[in-house]
N, C-alpha and C positions, 0 to 999 in steps of 0.2 A: 803784778797785771795778771798774771800764768798760772800763781797758784789759787786752790781753790777758796773762799772767801769763810771765813771761820760763823761755827754758830755763837750770834752773843746774844744776851738779853737783857731785859731794859724792867729792875723791880719798879712794880708800879708801887707808887709813893703815898697814891691815896690809900693800900691798904696795906702795906706791908715798909718791911725799910730790905737796903741790898743786905745786910749780914745777917738777918732770917731767913730772906729765903733762898742763903749760901747754905743756913747750916740746915733749911727743911727741902734741900735739895740732898746734904749729903747724907743726909739721914736715910735718903732712899737708896744713898750707896752711887752717885750721880757725884762726879768732880764740877767746881767752878771754881775762875779765880778773878777778881775785881778787875772791870778795867781802867786804864794806866789814866784816863781822861774823865771819863764820864762820873760821875759819884751814883750813878744810878745803876751802871752796867756790869751783866759778868758775864765772858767769853767759859764755850764747854772746851776745855785741852783734849777731850776725848773722841771731840764729833758729835753727829748725832747719835743720841741714846739708844738705847736696845731694841728695833722695833723701826726706828724712821722716824717717829714722830713728837717735837717735843711737845705735842699736844698730850704725851701720852707723861710728861712730867708731872712729878705733888707740884698744885697753886697753881696751873692751867685752868683748871673747871673755874677755880674760884677765881679770878681775875689777878692772880698776884702778880701774872709781868705778863709781858710781848715780848716778838723776837724782834730786834730792831740794831741796825747794825750800829758801833760806838757812833760812827761822825754824824748820823741823822740823830744820834741823842745830844750830841756836840752840840748841832745846827739849834732845836730849844734853848741849848742852854746860853746861847749868843743872843736871843732876844733878850736876856734880865728879863724876864717878868716876873709881878713880886706878887706877892699873897695882896689880892682885893683891887687888882689891878684890870682891864679889861684888854681880850686880845683878838685879834682877829689870826685864823689862816687859813691863808687865801687859796691855795694849792691845796687841799686838807689830803685831794686823794680818796686812802683808805683806814684816815683819821691816827698813823701812828707817832705823828708827832704833838696830833692836835689832845691826844689823855697823855702827851707829857705834858703837856701846857698848861690842863686841866691842874693837877698835882700843883705846878708854881703858884701857879693865880688863887687854890685855895685856899681859906672854906669860903672866904666871897665872892672872889671874881667870877666874871665869865668869857669862855672864851667862846668866838663864833666862828664855827665852820662855815669854807665854802669850795666846793669844787663844781665846773662847770658842768661835768657830768650826773647830771639829774642820781644814775643809779648808784653812785656810789655817795650821793648826798642822802637816799633813801637807806643806804647801810649804813650812815650815819647816825640817822636819826633811832635804828633797831636797835635789840639789845642789847648790839657793842655796850654803848654807851652805859648800861646800867650795869652788866659784869663787869667792867671796869668803875664801879661805881663814880662815872663822869654827870650823870643824868641831870642833875640839877647845875652842872655847872656848864655845859655844851648847847649850844642852840644852833639850828644850822635851817639857815634860810629858807625858805622857796622859789625868793627872786633875790637876783644879786645883791651885795650892801649895800648901801649911798649914806651919806651925813646928811642927816638936818639939823636946824638950828632949835634948840631946844625951846618950846612952849610954841612950835611952828602948827602942832597940830599931827603931825604925821608917826602913823606909829612906831613905836621904837623895839629893836629887836631886843631890848632887856627888859622887858616889861612883857612880853609874848609866853607861851607854851613854847619850849623844845620844839613840840612834833607841829606845831601853824605856824613859827614865827615868819615874821615879816622883815626885812630887811635895813628898814631907819637903823643909823646909828648914832643917839642923841650925841652930836660933839664931839663927835669922831674917836678913837678907841689909844687906847696906850704903847701899842707895838703891833706892830702889823707882819706876818711874816708870810714870805712868798716865796719858796722851794717848788721855780718854775720848772717849765717841760721842757726836757733840755736832751742833746743827744747821746747821754748816758758812756760817754766816753770815759768817764773815770770810773766806771763801776762794770768794767770791762772782764773782773772777774767772777760778775752774775749776769753778766749778756755777752758773754764769748761771741755771737755772730756780730754782733756789732763791729765788730773789729774790721767786718770786710762789708757790711751792711750800708755804711754810714758813708755819703759822701756832699760835698761841699755844698751843694745846693740846701740839701739837709737843714745845715747852720745853720744857712742864711732864711729861708725861713719858719726856723724857730726862735731867731733871732727876734722877724716879728711879733710873735705872741709870744717874748717875754718879755720886749718893754710894751709892753699891751699890758700885761698882767701884773707890769712893777708900776705903771702908771695909775690902774686902778687903784692897788692896793694900797698906793703914797696917799688918795686922796681921802682913803679912812680915819686919817690918823691926825688925832690931833696938834696943836703946832705944842713942838719940844719932843713930840713921843717921839718912838721908835719905830725903824724902816729897816729888816734885815731879809736881803733878795740871798739865795743858795739856788744852787744846779748840783750833781753833782755828774758835772763838766769839767775836764780839766783847760778846758778852752778860753784864752782871751778875749775872744768874740761872745761867748756865753755870759762872761764873766764882768768883768773890768767894765767892755768894754756898754754895757748895756748898760749898768751899774754909774757911770760917767754920762 
């Protein structure tokens, strides 16, 4: 918790492999090592590249990789999403796990990315999806997703253009991922000020939000589908207590 976090990349499986990315970086004089758990990850043992920005690394402008902690990558892996499945990233944020899910369900699956923050949803609809090669795999609805029965006449997110997708999901999705808002007390290396700012009342308030989003997401999953709940908190109150 007291050590600086290391820089970890995730190879974009829609465009390249981890080995190919490692070789591309090596050709530019940048050392990288495979992560121990994630099959997509590489970490940079020498820290930030000269100049300080990963956007200067070869492959960044081509969408060949994202900066993403290994733990975050493993959360998406825990969904066990398969090619052709339909998934929901219910607290999509800036889309790190969204893009990874698209690689798992490609080439014929779909990922519905939802976040309560309208500005973040707008970013997800922007050029980023095209840059990572996921424009045909990701849909970002204007409204909160809901499930409709087949033949009900409601619009389905699976039948609309990603730019204007409605929120109806026919008969539910195969898997829903909820990376819920939390106290971030398990990520103090990246948010050291939280060590002194976090209050017990904050956790109590977050519990209400976490339970709400988990219930909303669970309603989107088809029978015998999968629901994955995660936070970057170490507290039982935000994890096991919510899941129970």
